[in-house]
Backbone as a printed PyTorch tensor [residue, N CA C, xyz], in Angstrom:
tensor([[[-11.7630,   4.4350, -31.6630],
         [-10.8740,   3.2100, -31.2130],
         [-11.7430,   2.1980, -30.5510]],

        [[-11.3200,   0.9090, -30.9110],
         [-11.9770,  -0.2460, -30.2570],
         [-10.8750,  -1.2650, -29.9100]],

        [[-11.2280,  -2.1990, -29.1900],
         [-10.2170,  -3.3870, -28.7890],
         [ -9.5970,  -4.0620, -29.9010]],

        [[-10.3170,  -4.2030, -31.0080],
         [ -9.9530,  -4.9410, -32.1320],
         [ -8.7270,  -4.1630, -32.8240]],

        [[ -9.0530,  -2.9380, -33.0370],
         [ -7.9830,  -2.0930, -33.7840],
         [ -6.8250,  -1.8940, -32.8520]],

        [[ -7.0190,  -1.7260, -31.5660],
         [ -5.8910,  -1.4570, -30.5750],
         [ -5.0570,  -2.6600, -30.3460]],

        [[ -5.5510,  -3.8180, -30.6230],
         [ -4.8110,  -5.0930, -30.3840],
         [ -4.0040,  -5.4770, -31.6340]],

        [[ -4.1510,  -4.6960, -32.6750],
         [ -3.2590,  -4.9570, -34.0000],
         [ -1.8930,  -4.6040, -33.6060]],

        [[ -1.0080,  -5.4340, -34.1620],
         [  0.4280,  -5.3510, -33.8660],
         [  0.9630,  -3.9640, -34.1990]],

        [[  0.4950,  -3.2860, -35.2980],
         [  1.0810,  -2.0240, -35.6830],
         [  0.6110,  -0.9890, -34.5790]],

        [[ -0.5680,  -1.1390, -34.0150],
         [ -1.2070,  -0.2120, -32.9910],
         [ -0.3780,  -0.4070, -31.7530]],

        [[ -0.1500,  -1.6880, -31.3930],
         [  0.7020,  -1.9860, -30.1920],
         [  2.0750,  -1.2460, -30.1930]],

        [[  2.5420,  -1.3150, -31.3360],
         [  4.0190,  -0.6320, -31.5360],
         [  3.8940,   0.7450, -31.3460]],

        [[  2.8860,   1.4600, -31.8470],
         [  2.5470,   2.8570, -31.7180],
         [  2.3720,   3.1810, -30.2440]],

        [[  1.5750,   2.2290, -29.4990],
         [  1.3700,   2.6540, -28.0960],
         [  2.6760,   2.4580, -27.2600]],

        [[  3.5300,   1.4480, -27.5840],
         [  4.6730,   1.3120, -26.8910],
         [  5.6200,   2.4030, -27.0980]],

        [[  5.7540,   2.9680, -28.3380],
         [  6.4740,   4.2360, -28.5660],
         [  6.0440,   5.3710, -27.8110]],

        [[  4.6450,   5.5290, -27.6400],
         [  4.1470,   6.6610, -26.9460],
         [  4.4630,   6.5010, -25.5040]],

        [[  4.3500,   5.3590, -24.8980],
         [  4.5860,   5.1120, -23.4310],
         [  6.1410,   5.3730, -23.2380]],

        [[  6.9550,   5.0230, -24.1390],
         [  8.4060,   5.1480, -23.9450],
         [  8.7150,   6.7630, -23.8900]],

        [[  7.8800,   7.5650, -24.2050],
         [  8.1410,   9.0480, -24.2000],
         [  7.7100,   9.6510, -22.8070]],

        [[  7.0370,   8.8960, -22.0040],
         [  6.7130,   9.3620, -20.6630],
         [  8.1470,   9.2980, -19.8770]],

        [[  8.6100,  10.3960, -19.3460],
         [  9.9460,  10.5700, -18.8140],
         [ 10.1880,   9.4170, -17.6110]],

        [[  9.2390,   9.4040, -16.7070],
         [  9.3790,   8.4550, -15.4480],
         [  9.5420,   6.9920, -15.7880]],

        [[  8.8450,   6.6080, -16.8420],
         [  8.8440,   5.1040, -17.1360],
         [ 10.1570,   4.7770, -17.7880]],

        [[ 10.6990,   3.7450, -17.1330],
         [ 12.2390,   3.2600, -17.6510],
         [ 11.9670,   2.0070, -18.4290]],

        [[ 10.8470,   1.2750, -18.2010],
         [ 10.6220,  -0.0120, -18.9460],
         [  9.2280,  -0.2580, -19.0670]],

        [[  8.8600,  -0.4960, -20.3730],
         [  7.5240,  -0.9890, -20.7670],
         [  7.4240,  -2.0760, -21.7820]],

        [[  6.3600,  -2.7970, -21.5740],
         [  6.1150,  -3.9710, -22.6000],
         [  4.6680,  -4.0410, -22.7510]],

        [[  4.2290,  -4.0220, -24.0010],
         [  2.8340,  -4.0190, -24.4650],
         [  2.5660,  -5.2970, -25.2660]],

        [[  1.5730,  -5.9600, -24.8270],
         [  1.1340,  -7.2350, -25.5540],
         [ -0.3470,  -7.3870, -25.6740]],

        [[ -0.6740,  -8.3470, -26.4520],
         [ -2.1840,  -8.6370, -26.7040],
         [ -2.4000, -10.1390, -26.4930]],

        [[ -3.4710, -10.3840, -25.7810],
         [ -3.8820, -11.7870, -25.6310],
         [ -5.3530, -12.0540, -25.8950]],

        [[ -5.6460, -13.0120, -26.6470],
         [ -7.0750, -13.3320, -26.8980],
         [ -7.6660, -14.2940, -25.8490]],

        [[ -8.7520, -14.0020, -25.1730],
         [ -9.3730, -14.7420, -24.1810],
         [-10.8910, -14.9470, -24.7450]],

        [[-11.1600, -16.1640, -25.0770],
         [-12.4490, -16.4560, -25.6530],
         [-12.7480, -15.7170, -26.9070]],

        [[-11.6950, -15.4770, -27.7520],
         [-11.8320, -14.9190, -29.0430],
         [-11.8850, -13.4060, -28.9890]],

        [[-11.7580, -12.8130, -27.8300],
         [-11.7990, -11.3620, -27.7260],
         [-10.4230, -10.9020, -27.1630]],

        [[ -9.7000,  -9.9880, -27.7860],
         [ -8.3710,  -9.5940, -27.3820],
         [ -8.4550,  -8.5730, -26.1170]],

        [[ -7.4600,  -8.7510, -25.4060],
         [ -7.2390,  -7.8160, -24.3170],
         [ -5.7970,  -7.3300, -24.4980]],

        [[ -5.5830,  -5.9900, -24.1340],
         [ -4.1970,  -5.5680, -24.2790],
         [ -3.5380,  -5.2750, -22.8070]],

        [[ -2.3180,  -5.9120, -22.6700],
         [ -1.7510,  -5.7970, -21.3540],
         [ -0.4260,  -4.9170, -21.5180]],

        [[ -0.2960,  -4.0360, -20.3890],
         [  0.8250,  -3.0720, -20.3890],
         [  1.5840,  -3.2900, -19.0830]],

        [[  2.8590,  -3.5140, -19.2290],
         [  3.7670,  -3.7910, -18.0670],
         [  4.6360,  -2.5550, -17.9880]],

        [[  4.7260,  -1.8870, -16.8730],
         [  5.5190,  -0.6890, -16.7090],
         [  6.4310,  -0.7760, -15.4070]],

        [[  7.5350,  -0.2550, -15.4700],
         [  8.3690,   0.0610, -14.3770],
         [  8.9830,   1.3510, -14.3210]],

        [[  9.1700,   1.8610, -13.1880],
         [  9.8530,   3.2860, -13.0360],
         [ 11.3680,   3.1040, -12.8320]],

        [[ 11.8630,   1.8820, -12.7190],
         [ 13.2680,   1.5350, -12.4640],
         [ 13.8170,   0.9260, -13.6540]],

        [[ 15.0890,   1.2750, -13.9380],
         [ 15.8450,   0.5590, -15.0100],
         [ 15.8750,  -0.9670, -14.7460]],

        [[ 15.7790,  -1.7190, -15.8430],
         [ 15.8300,  -3.1960, -15.7120],
         [ 17.1480,  -3.7290, -14.8760]],

        [[ 18.1840,  -3.0050, -15.0980],
         [ 19.3700,  -3.6190, -14.3730],
         [ 19.3830,  -3.3520, -12.9700]],

        [[ 18.5190,  -2.5350, -12.4030],
         [ 18.3500,  -2.2180, -10.8860],
         [ 17.3760,  -3.1880, -10.2980]],

        [[ 16.6410,  -4.0250, -10.9980],
         [ 15.7110,  -4.8160, -10.3600],
         [ 16.3930,  -5.9610,  -9.4610]],

        [[ 15.9890,  -6.0600,  -8.3020],
         [ 16.5740,  -7.1060,  -7.4340],
         [ 16.3950,  -8.5330,  -8.0490]],

        [[ 17.5630,  -9.2340,  -8.3130],
         [ 17.4220, -10.5240,  -8.8930],
         [ 16.9120, -10.5300, -10.2310]],

        [[ 16.7950,  -9.3820, -10.9940],
         [ 16.4050,  -9.2640, -12.2820],
         [ 14.8500,  -9.5510, -12.4610]],

        [[ 14.0670,  -9.3070, -11.2760],
         [ 12.6620,  -9.6390, -11.3010],
         [ 11.9230,  -8.4680, -11.4300]],

        [[ 11.0040,  -8.4460, -12.3720],
         [ 10.2120,  -7.2560, -12.7090],
         [  9.4180,  -6.7270, -11.3820]],

        [[  8.9030,  -7.7390, -10.6980],
         [  8.0110,  -7.4740,  -9.5500],
         [  8.7880,  -6.7970,  -8.4170]],

        [[ 10.0840,  -6.8880,  -8.5340],
         [ 10.9370,  -6.1970,  -7.4230],
         [ 11.3100,  -4.8200,  -7.6990]],

        [[ 10.5110,  -4.1660,  -8.6170],
         [ 10.7550,  -2.7830,  -9.0940],
         [  9.4540,  -2.0030,  -8.5500]],

        [[  9.5560,  -0.8030,  -8.9160],
         [  8.2950,   0.0840,  -8.8070],
         [  7.5180,  -0.1800, -10.1260]],

        [[  6.6620,  -1.1090, -10.1300],
         [  6.0080,  -1.6010, -11.2690],
         [  4.4420,  -1.5490, -11.1310]],

        [[  3.8590,  -1.6110, -12.3360],
         [  2.4000,  -1.8290, -12.4280],
         [  2.1170,  -2.6180, -13.6730]],

        [[  1.0090,  -3.3730, -13.5930],
         [  0.4500,  -4.2020, -14.8540],
         [ -0.9150,  -3.5680, -15.0370]],

        [[ -1.2220,  -3.1800, -16.3020],
         [ -2.5250,  -2.7760, -16.6120],
         [ -3.0690,  -3.6880, -17.6920]],

        [[ -4.3800,  -3.6060, -17.7870],
         [ -5.0300,  -4.3100, -18.9110],
         [ -6.0970,  -3.3840, -19.4080]],

        [[ -6.2400,  -3.4710, -20.7750],
         [ -7.3520,  -2.7820, -21.5270],
         [ -8.3460,  -3.9170, -21.9940]],

        [[ -9.5130,  -3.9360, -21.3950],
         [-10.5180,  -4.9800, -21.6970],
         [-11.3350,  -4.6410, -22.8260]],

        [[-12.1980,  -5.5450, -23.2750],
         [-12.9080,  -5.2570, -24.5720],
         [-13.8440,  -4.1120, -24.4550]],

        [[-14.1810,  -3.6770, -23.1940],
         [-15.1480,  -2.5460, -23.0670],
         [-14.2970,  -1.2470, -22.9660]],

        [[-13.0240,  -1.4100, -23.3610],
         [-12.1290,  -0.2080, -23.5300],
         [-11.8800,   0.4200, -22.1050]],

        [[-11.8460,  -0.3180, -21.1640],
         [-11.5950,   0.1120, -19.6370],
         [-10.0720,  -0.2250, -19.3330]],

        [[ -9.3940,   0.8400, -19.0000],
         [ -7.9860,   0.5410, -18.5120],
         [ -8.0870,   0.3920, -16.9860]],

        [[ -7.4860,  -0.8400, -16.5780],
         [ -7.6370,  -1.1830, -15.2940],
         [ -6.2400,  -1.6440, -14.6760]],

        [[ -5.6910,  -1.1940, -13.6610],
         [ -4.5280,  -1.7210, -13.0000],
         [ -4.7350,  -2.9570, -12.3320]],

        [[ -4.1410,  -4.1000, -12.6410],
         [ -4.3560,  -5.3350, -12.1190],
         [ -3.3080,  -5.7670, -11.0540]],

        [[ -2.1840,  -5.0760, -10.9970],
         [ -1.1780,  -5.5040,  -9.9620],
         [ -0.2200,  -4.3770, -10.0290]],

        [[  0.5580,  -4.2610,  -8.7200],
         [  1.6540,  -3.2600,  -8.7340],
         [  1.4310,  -2.2140,  -7.7210]],

        [[  2.3410,  -1.2540,  -7.7710],
         [  2.3810,  -0.2250,  -6.7860],
         [  1.6040,   0.9460,  -7.1240]],

        [[  1.0670,   1.6640,  -6.2160],
         [  0.4880,   2.9670,  -6.4480],
         [ -1.0740,   2.7410,  -6.6950]],

        [[ -1.7570,   3.6890,  -6.8200],
         [ -3.1620,   3.6780,  -7.2040],
         [ -3.3880,   4.1740,  -8.4790]],

        [[ -4.4950,   3.6980,  -9.0660],
         [ -4.9420,   3.9950, -10.4820],
         [ -6.4870,   3.7420, -10.5140]],

        [[ -7.2200,   4.6250, -10.9050],
         [ -8.7010,   4.3140, -11.1160],
         [ -8.9620,   3.7090, -12.4540]],

        [[ -9.9810,   2.7650, -12.6150],
         [-10.3470,   2.2090, -13.7360],
         [-10.8650,   3.3920, -14.6360]],

        [[-10.5000,   3.5640, -15.8720],
         [-10.9070,   4.6470, -16.7230],
         [-11.2470,   4.1440, -18.1800]],

        [[-12.0490,   4.8400, -18.7890],
         [-12.5710,   4.5490, -20.1920],
         [-11.5600,   5.1650, -21.1050]],

        [[-11.1620,   4.3790, -22.0840],
         [-10.0290,   4.6760, -23.0790],
         [-10.7210,   5.0650, -24.3590]],

        [[-10.4240,   6.2610, -24.9430],
         [-10.9550,   6.7740, -26.2480],
         [ -9.8310,   6.9600, -27.2040]],

        [[ -8.5690,   7.0020, -26.8620],
         [ -7.5000,   7.3150, -27.7670],
         [ -6.1610,   6.8710, -27.1680]],

        [[ -5.1970,   6.8390, -27.9450],
         [ -3.7040,   6.6980, -27.4610],
         [ -3.4810,   7.7040, -26.3320]],

        [[ -3.8220,   8.9790, -26.6140],
         [ -3.6620,   9.9440, -25.5500],
         [ -4.1530,   9.7710, -24.2900]],

        [[ -5.4150,   9.1610, -24.2510],
         [ -6.0560,   8.9160, -22.9890],
         [ -5.3180,   7.8300, -22.1900]],

        [[ -4.7930,   6.8250, -22.9400],
         [ -3.9770,   5.8020, -22.3550],
         [ -2.7230,   6.4220, -21.7050]],

        [[ -1.9550,   7.1460, -22.4600],
         [ -0.6640,   7.6430, -21.9500],
         [ -0.9540,   8.6500, -20.9020]],

        [[ -2.0190,   9.4590, -20.9150],
         [ -2.3000,  10.3390, -19.8040],
         [ -2.5840,   9.5770, -18.5490]],

        [[ -3.3160,   8.5460, -18.5020],
         [ -3.3970,   7.6430, -17.3670],
         [ -2.1790,   7.1250, -16.7920]],

        [[ -1.4250,   6.5830, -17.6900],
         [ -0.1300,   6.0010, -17.3290],
         [  0.8160,   7.0810, -16.7810]],

        [[  0.9210,   8.1040, -17.3700],
         [  1.6770,   9.3300, -16.7800],
         [  1.2230,   9.6740, -15.3770]],

        [[ -0.0630,   9.6530, -15.2320],
         [ -0.6650,  10.1570, -13.9390],
         [ -0.2680,   9.0500, -12.9440]],

        [[ -0.3570,   7.7550, -13.1620],
         [  0.2110,   6.6730, -12.3500],
         [  1.5230,   6.9590, -11.9400]],

        [[  2.4970,   7.1580, -12.9940],
         [  3.9140,   7.3360, -12.7380],
         [  4.2000,   8.5270, -11.8820]],

        [[  3.6000,   9.4940, -12.0140],
         [  3.7460,  10.7930, -11.3780],
         [  3.2910,  10.6590,  -9.8480]],

        [[  2.2400,   9.7690,  -9.7120],
         [  1.8070,   9.6650,  -8.1760],
         [  2.8540,   8.8470,  -7.3780]],

        [[  3.7730,   8.0050,  -7.8540],
         [  4.8090,   7.2990,  -7.2730],
         [  6.0140,   8.1740,  -7.0610]],

        [[  6.2200,   9.1550,  -7.9060],
         [  7.5830,   9.8160,  -7.9600],
         [  7.3170,  11.0900,  -6.9420]],

        [[  6.0940,  11.6850,  -6.9210],
         [  5.7290,  12.8650,  -6.0990],
         [  5.5430,  12.4700,  -4.6920]]])
């Protein structure tokens, strides 16, 4: 897997479906943005239902924003909890890291 294949719309949909299967995550949004001709994949997650966000604002929930860079490193760029930068090799490695983040806030 590389960033070019991951950033394809069909793979973004697969990733979103896999993330939605993580029980603690109530909201997710996956997108791709090209910076300097190189795509990066952004993942927004919340452990709270959208209707419970104060004033309907994503950042007023238990949230995190992750990015997968061209070097296939998953990095948390904002939000609650801790997450270490990690190398991504498959969809499973992405969902494992996101599940680890979500469980750190629940337990």
